[in-house]
N, C-alpha and C positions, 0 to 999 in steps of 0.2 A: 525429428522434427522441432523438438528442444536444442538441439545443436544447432539448424538452420536459424531460429531464432536468436540463439549466440551471435552467428557470423553477421549479420543484418547491421550495417552501421546505423547508428542511435543519432536518429534528430537532435541538436540540443535543445535545452530547456525541459518543460515539463508537462505530461498531457494530462490535466485531472478530470478525474470523473467521481459524480455522487448518482446515486439510485433514491428515489423516492417510489409513494406505492404506485404510480403508474409512470413515470417519466424519469430519462436518464437525462443529466446535465455533463457537460463537457466544455472543455477550454481548453489550447496549448498554445505556451508562448513563452517566453525565457528574457531574464531580467538584463538590460544594457544600464552600464554605468553614464554614459558618455552619450547617450540620446533616447529618446521616445524607445521602451521597452515593447517589441513587438508580440501580438499577439495573431497567430497564424490560422485559426481555426476556432469554432466557439459555437455553441446550439445546444436544442433540447429535442429530446423522441420521446416520442409514445413508447410505452410498453404494452404493445399487444400482447404478448405471451413471454415466457422464460427467455426469449431467444433475444430480447433486447441487447442485453450485453453481445452476447455473441456477434452478432450483426455490427454493432457498431467497431467492436475490435477488426473486423474483417474489412467492413467498408472503409475505416481510418487506419487500416493498417498497423495497428496500435505495438506490434512487435518491434516498430522504428522507434519506439519512443520510451524515456523512462515514466513511468506512471503515478498517479496519486490518487488516491481516495479519498474524500474530504466528508468529513465526519457530520452530522448534524447536530442541535444543542437536542440535549438529552442524552445522549451515546457517549456521551464521557463527562469527566469533573475539571474546572480548572482552578487551581487550588493554592490560595497564597500561602507560604509558610518560611520561618525564619531560614535562612540558610545554615545548616549544619556545620560546625567546624571540623570537618573531616577528610581526608584524604579523598583526590577525584575518584580515584577506584572504588571509593566505599559509599562514594555521594546519594547513588540509587538506592543502596540499601538503608541510608540513613533516612532519605523521604520519606519509605514503604511504613518505618518506624513511626514517622510524624505522621503521616495522615490516615494511618490506621482505623481510627475513629470518626474519620471525617467523611469517609464512602460509608454507602450502602452496601457492600460485598465486603467478604471477606480480603485482607488484603493480598493472600495467596492468590488469587484468582484476579490480580488486578494487573494489567500491564502498564506501567507508569513510566513517563520520559521527565524530563525537568527542562525551564528555561528558566534561565538565570536574569536578573534582573543588576545590570550592572551599578555599584555602587557608583555614586556621583565624586567627582575630584573634592576631598576637603569631606568628606561626610561618614559619620560615626561607623567601623566598622560591625556595630552592633545591631545597627539600622540594616545589613544587608539582607535582601529578601531574596525569594525565587519563586517560581510559578511549578506547579505540581500538575500535570497531566495525566490522567486516570482513565481508564476504561476498563469494564469487564473484559476477560479474557475470552468469553463467550462469542462475544459480539466481535471482537478483533479476529476470532478464530473463522465466524463465520463471514465476516468481509474478504477474509484474503482466500477461503473456499471460493465465495462468488467469483471473484477474480481469477482465481486459478481455473474455475471451469470454463470460464469465456475464453480463455488463454491470453486475459489482460494481464502484462508482466509488472507488477506493484512492487513499486520500490520503498513507497514511503506512505502512511496516514496521516493525515494533516486533518487540523483547526480550523473554524473561521475565524476565531482571533489569533493569530500567526498571519493569515491570510489578508486580513484586514490591515496589521502592522504593515505588510508588505505595501498595500494601497496609499498609506498614509505616510511611507517614507519618500514616496512620488512628491508631496507638497510640504515636506518640512523644511523650517528654516533654521540656519546654523545657529546653535546654539538656545532655540526655544523649543519648548514642548509644543505638542499638536495632539489636540482631539479630532476623532472621527466617530463618525454616529451612523450605525446601517439600522433599519426596521426592517424586521420582518414581520409577518399579518401580525404575530401575537405580541410580539416582543420587538425591544430593542437590542443592540449593542453598544457600547461606548468603549472605545480604546484610548489610550495617551501613548504618543511614542515619543522616543528623543533618541537622537543617534541612530534610524531605524531598529531600536531597542522596543519591544514590548514593557512599558513602566506599570499598565494599571488596565484592566479588564473586566467591566461592570455589563452586566445582564441591566436594560432596562423594562418596566413592568409597563410598559407603551409601546403599543403597536399600530401597524396601519390601521388595522380596523378601526382603531377609534381617531386617528389623525387624518384618514384619507376624506377630499372632496367634502362633502354637506353633511358629514356624521351629525346623528345630533350630541355626542360625545365628545368632538372636537375641542370644543372649549377648556371643557374639563381634563381633558388628557393634556391638552397644551400647557396646563399649569402643573400637573403631576411631573409631565416630563420636564419642566422648567426649574421644577423644587428637586428634582433626580439628578438633575446634571449640575445644578448651583452644589450641591452636596457632594456630589463627586470631586467639583473641581477643589469644594472647600477641604475633604480629605485628602487628595493630590498634594494641594498648596502647604497644610501640618507635615505631609512624611516628608517633603523634596523643596522644602522653602527658597532653595537657591532657584530652581528650575521653573521659569512663569512659562503658563500656556499661551500659545502665540494667538490662537483662534480656535474654532470647533467646527469643522467640517461635517456638512450633513450630504450622505451618500446618495445618488440618484433613486427614485423612489416614486408614487402616484401622488405623493401627499407634499403639496407645493406651500412655499411661505413660513417654513418652520425657520430658517434661518433668521429673516427679518423678528420674526416674536421673538427669537432669543436674545439677538440684539435689542429689542425694545425693553425687553423683560428683564435681560441679565447683563445688558451693559456688555457682553462677550464680540469677540470678532469673530463673527459665524459666515459661511460661505457655503450653499448647495454648489455641488462639484458635478462635471460632466467629464467620464473618463477619457473621451475622446480627445480630453487638452493633454493626458499625459502618458497616453498608450498609442501605438500606430496598428491599428486594425487592418488586417490584409481584405480584400473587397469591401461588403458595406459595413459600414458605420453601426454599431449598436444604437438605437434608441433608447431611452430614460428606462423602460418597461425591462428591456433586455440586460441591459446595464445594472438594474435592480436584479434581477431571477439571476444571473451568472455573478454578481459582484464578488461575492469569495472566489469563487473559480478564477477569475482573474488574477486575483492577488494570490492564491497559491501556485497560480503557474507560474509568476514572479518570482518564487521560493528560491535562493541564494546560498542556503547552508544549512547542513542536516540538520535540521529540529523536528523529528518524527516521533510519534508513540513508540 
């Protein structure tokens, strides 16, 4: 049966899957440089039992795809470190040594990958930074077993920050940095892109529970959000003085009016986005709720270079 999988022609792009306590979420698509990137399939299904993933594998014929698992916040750490001055083949071991006191498990039990932050032209070499992505080996091995048992051909394990980077890249302006904010239920994620690279990622302590609808905490949450974003933009400006942030995008969600508030409060150019403007969806176009739920799945499906855990 494994040889049958190997002979089947692969569909271009990525099929991205995540599993939470009671549902499986997925999206399939591919990155296109010269046109809207197509999303061929997407959705969420309830997990009635442990057969949820095998059923998805069978119904979607996942043996045809390069598949990616999307980690959830709390399952990994993204750490900012100085780039070590070592040969490329020694980079990961040098990064391991740098993060050994920054993670809450022994470094020998860590799966580690590296995301470079390309230095700006004319920037000082001493300011060269990198992101280290670290996850506990037990968690990664459990994820791999889960997909193997479902007979899903797992190729990479991705994280929301790089998925969000891929979405932001669709909106970038030449020679300007771009911020993008996504809100989960309990917290947010602010990323800053430049030339399709991730230059900054910060978790925000404000989520949809405080921001949505007529929440009594909304006004206070908006003020805290403005402070967090302003501090982040100020920090980015100190680190990359020659790289202005052109605007801040707000990902689809059920919380409205955030872009208008940031414009008034911070004086930044802010915009709430609709993914239908930049992605070509087969069949029914996703509403704001679906875009919110699958936002990082859509982004991970646009993967166009190998940056895996």
